[in-house]
MARSEBA-380324 format. One record per residue (C-alpha): residue in one letter; x, y, z negated. Coordinates in steps of 0.25 Angstrom, whole numbers, padded with zeros to 4 digits, always signed. Example, Ala and Ser with C-alpha at 12.3 -4.5 7.8 and 13.67 -1.06 7.14 Angstrom:
BEGIN
A+0049-0018-0031;S+0055-0004-0029;
//
This chain:
BEGIN
X-0392-0055+0186;X-0392-0052+0171;X-0391-0063+0161;X-0402-0065+0151;X-0399-0070+0137;X-0404-0083+0132;X-0417-0080+0125;X-0418-0092+0116;X-0427-0100+0125;X-0420-0112+0123;X-0422-0111+0108;X-0437-0108+0111;X-0439-0120+0120;X-0434-0130+0109;X-0421-0133+0116;X-0412-0128+0106;X-0419-0136+0095;X-0418-0149+0104;X-0403-0147+0106;X-0399-0152+0092;X-0410-0163+0091;X-0402-0174+0098;X-0390-0178+0107;X-0400-0182+0118;X-0406-0168+0118;X-0392-0162+0119;X-0388-0171+0131;X-0402-0168+0138;X-0399-0153+0137;X-0385-0155+0142;X-0390-0162+0154;X-0401-0152+0156;X-0392-0140+0155;X-0380-0145+0163;X-0383-0158+0171;X-0396-0154+0177;X-0392-0140+0182;X-0399-0131+0185;X-0412-0140+0184;X-0416-0155+0186;X-0419-0152+0201;X-0405-0151+0204;X-0404-0166+0207;X-0414-0163+0219;X-0405-0152+0225;X-0396-0159+0234;X-0407-0167+0241;X-0416-0154+0242;X-0404-0146+0248;X-0401-0156+0259;X-0416-0158+0262;X-0419-0143+0262;X-0407-0141+0272;X-0414-0151+0281;X-0427-0144+0280;X-0421-0130+0282;X-0414-0135+0295;X-0426-0143+0300;X-0437-0133+0298;X-0428-0120+0300;X-0433-0115+0286;X-0430-0100+0284;X-0434-0099+0270;X-0432-0107+0257;X-0439-0104+0244;X-0434-0109+0230;X-0441-0107+0217;X-0436-0108+0203;X-0437-0116+0195;X-0430-0126+0198;X-0417-0119+0199;X-0413-0130+0209;X-0422-0124+0219;X-0414-0111+0220;X-0401-0119+0220;X-0407-0127+0232;X-0411-0114+0239;X-0397-0108+0236;X-0390-0120+0243;X-0400-0119+0255;X-0398-0104+0256;X-0382-0106+0257;X-0383-0117+0267;X-0394-0111+0276;X-0400-0098+0282;X-0413-0099+0274;X-0419-0088+0266;X-0421-0091+0252;X-0432-0086+0243;X-0428-0089+0228;X-0441-0089+0219;X-0438-0087+0204;X-0452-0090+0199;X-0446-0093+0185;X-0433-0087+0179;X-0420-0095+0181;X-0410-0088+0171;X-0418-0076+0168;X-0429-0083+0161;X-0424-0098+0161;X-0434-0109+0160;X-0424-0120+0158;X-0419-0119+0143;X-0406-0125+0147;X-0402-0112+0153;X-0405-0105+0140;X-0397-0115+0132;X-0384-0114+0140;X-0377-0101+0144;X-0368-0109+0153;X-0381-0115+0160;X-0387-0101+0160;X-0374-0095+0167;X-0375-0106+0178;X-0389-0105+0181;X-0388-0090+0181;X-0377-0091+0192;X-0387-0100+0200;X-0398-0090+0198;X-0390-0079+0203;X-0385-0087+0215;X-0400-0090+0219;X-0404-0075+0217;X-0392-0070+0225;X-0393-0080+0237;X-0408-0080+0239;X-0415-0071+0249;X-0427-0068+0241;X-0429-0070+0226;X-0443-0071+0220;X-0447-0068+0206;X-0460-0069+0199;X-0459-0058+0189;X-0453-0044+0188;X-0444-0048+0177;X-0438-0059+0186;X-0436-0049+0197;X-0428-0040+0187;X-0419-0052+0183;X-0415-0053+0198;X-0413-0038+0199;X-0399-0041+0206;X-0407-0047+0218;X-0419-0037+0218;X-0418-0034+0233;X-0422-0049+0236;X-0431-0051+0223;X-0446-0052+0225;X-0457-0053+0214;X-0468-0064+0217;X-0476-0068+0205;X-0482-0081+0203;X-0497-0081+0207;X-0510-0089+0208;X-0518-0095+0220;X-0533-0090+0220;X-0537-0102+0228;X-0533-0111+0216;X-0543-0103+0207;X-0554-0105+0217;X-0552-0120+0217;X-0551-0120+0202;X-0564-0113+0200;X-0571-0125+0206;X-0568-0134+0194;X-0572-0126+0182;X-0585-0132+0178;X-0579-0143+0170;X-0574-0132+0160;X-0589-0128+0157;X-0587-0133+0142;X-0576-0122+0140;X-0585-0110+0143;X-0588-0107+0129;X-0574-0109+0124;X-0562-0100+0123;X-0552-0106+0133;X-0537-0104+0133;X-0529-0111+0143;X-0514-0112+0146;X-0509-0118+0159;X-0495-0123+0162;X-0483-0129+0154;X-0476-0122+0142;X-0463-0127+0138;X-0461-0136+0150;X-0463-0123+0158;X-0455-0113+0150;X-0447-0120+0138;X-0450-0113+0125;X-0465-0110+0129;X-0474-0116+0119;X-0489-0115+0115;X-0486-0116+0100;X-0488-0101+0097;X-0501-0101+0105;X-0506-0113+0097;X-0502-0106+0084;X-0509-0094+0088;X-0522-0102+0092;X-0521-0110+0079;X-0521-0097+0071;X-0532-0091+0079;X-0541-0103+0077;X-0538-0103+0062;X-0542-0089+0061;X-0554-0090+0070;X-0562-0103+0070;X-0572-0098+0081;X-0560-0097+0091;X-0556-0111+0088;X-0569-0117+0091;X-0570-0109+0104;X-0556-0110+0110;X-0551-0121+0119;X-0536-0121+0124;X-0531-0128+0136;X-0516-0131+0139;X-0514-0136+0154;X-0500-0140+0158;X-0488-0148+0155;X-0485-0146+0140;X-0474-0153+0132;X-0478-0164+0122;X-0476-0154+0111;X-0485-0143+0117;X-0496-0154+0119;X-0496-0157+0104;X-0494-0143+0099;X-0509-0139+0099;X-0513-0152+0091;X-0502-0150+0081;X-0507-0136+0078;X-0521-0141+0077;X-0526-0135+0090;X-0529-0148+0097;X-0544-0146+0097;X-0543-0133+0104;X-0531-0135+0113;X-0531-0145+0124;X-0518-0148+0132;X-0523-0153+0146;X-0509-0156+0152;X-0506-0154+0167;X-0518-0150+0175;X-0519-0146+0190;X-0517-0132+0194;X-0531-0130+0197;X-0535-0136+0184;X-0526-0126+0177;X-0533-0114+0185;X-0547-0120+0180;X-0542-0119+0166;X-0538-0105+0168;X-0551-0101+0174;X-0559-0107+0162;X-0550-0101+0151;X-0553-0088+0144;X-0538-0087+0140;X-0526-0091+0148;X-0514-0094+0139;X-0500-0090+0144;X-0488-0094+0135;X-0473-0090+0136;X-0461-0094+0128;X-0456-0083+0118;X-0443-0078+0123;X-0434-0066+0119;X-0431-0061+0133;X-0441-0057+0143;X-0448-0068+0151;X-0446-0065+0166;X-0457-0074+0172;X-0472-0073+0174;X-0479-0086+0171;X-0485-0092+0184;X-0498-0096+0177;X-0501-0081+0174;X-0505-0079+0188;X-0516-0090+0188;X-0520-0084+0174;X-0522-0071+0181;X-0530-0077+0192;X-0539-0083+0182;X-0542-0069+0176;X-0542-0075+0162;X-0536-0068+0150;X-0521-0073+0148;X-0516-0075+0134;X-0501-0073+0136;X-0491-0077+0125;X-0479-0070+0132;X-0466-0064+0128;X-0461-0052+0135;X-0458-0054+0149;X-0463-0054+0164;X-0476-0062+0161;X-0480-0053+0149;X-0477-0040+0157;X-0485-0046+0169;X-0498-0049+0161;X-0497-0035+0153;X-0496-0028+0167;X-0508-0035+0172;X-0515-0033+0159;X-0520-0048+0158;X-0513-0054+0147;X-0516-0055+0132;X-0501-0056+0128;X-0496-0061+0114;X-0481-0064+0110;X-0479-0080+0112;X-0476-0082+0097;X-0486-0073+0091;X-0495-0083+0085;X-0504-0073+0078;X-0504-0064+0090;X-0509-0076+0098;X-0519-0079+0088;X-0524-0065+0088;X-0525-0064+0103;X-0532-0077+0104;X-0543-0072+0094;X-0544-0059+0102;X-0546-0066+0115;X-0556-0076+0109;X-0564-0064+0104;X-0565-0058+0117;X-0569-0071+0123;X-0580-0073+0113;X-0586-0060+0116;X-0585-0060+0131;X-0582-0074+0136;X-0571-0075+0147;X-0559-0067+0145;X-0554-0061+0159;X-0546-0049+0163;X-0547-0040+0175;X-0536-0041+0186;X-0539-0034+0199;X-0539-0043+0211;X-0527-0036+0217;X-0519-0038+0204;X-0522-0053+0205;X-0521-0055+0220;X-0506-0051+0219;X-0504-0064+0212;X-0512-0073+0222;X-0502-0083+0229;X-0506-0079+0243;X-0502-0065+0240;X-0489-0070+0233;X-0486-0078+0245;X-0488-0066+0254;X-0478-0059+0246;X-0468-0070+0247;X-0470-0070+0262;X-0467-0055+0263;X-0454-0058+0255;X-0450-0069+0264;X-0452-0060+0276;X-0443-0049+0269;X-0454-0041+0263;X-0451-0030+0252;X-0452-0033+0237;
//
């Protein structure tokens, strides 16, 4: 496996600035980097190991399935693989070292080296290795004979249930509705709505009609700073931070929206993952405004022809694209895209589960 250089994500997430603020912060970072290794779930490993051994023997389990994150899940599976005859499927739904979520990995070359060894151990010893994007598959090229691509997906039944609760949104029918679902910094350190808010503010300043008609909703676990950001930028009357909502409620907001917002952190190297939320965005058949750097997710949307893509930090570009989409909405109402049923169904969870079954049974890639 080829090592990737530090792409500056630690600085982008604010960790570099925090490192010099206080001795408490430095101690906290030391503990996170070296004492809680590879992640906070490590304290659960000994208990999980012995209990899992008991379950495997009692129920004669033939397959174990581990999913990253957390990294501890793959370590547990590795130990079980060494101690039993089970077949191990290792799922890398996010990047461990190729596109790390944990800023501690990017901060410390020594920590990166150790995690790289663990990642390679997992890839070498598992029987099947699952990835969610072509870029991630290329990263594991040394193990391509057992690497399989299964993307994230959506559940059509969830959409059928969610459609039954849309009447309460009737007052938004005459509004230009933009929604973002899911966490930002808490999910991917360095991810921020700041540039979107700046672009929105610029568009509002240039087009008063757009300001009157637009409503923006953020659903998900946001940081205290993210929650305050819209008000600090003078957007509080048009942007609502709704906090955590149920999965069905997040689907309802997708269905009543005109634009679905997708934000990723600006990074120097290619991003290797495709956001899981993208597939429910696709199932809603609404226009996706994607603020993305180069990488797997951007390539995926461009290939399908469903995303309006802008560089994450291009404030003027964001403002211009928002105005273009507003004008289209004003002329024709709901903004939709055309994706054939065949194209969409390949991401339905029942079909993805069928593909996983074929892989477990020794099917081809």
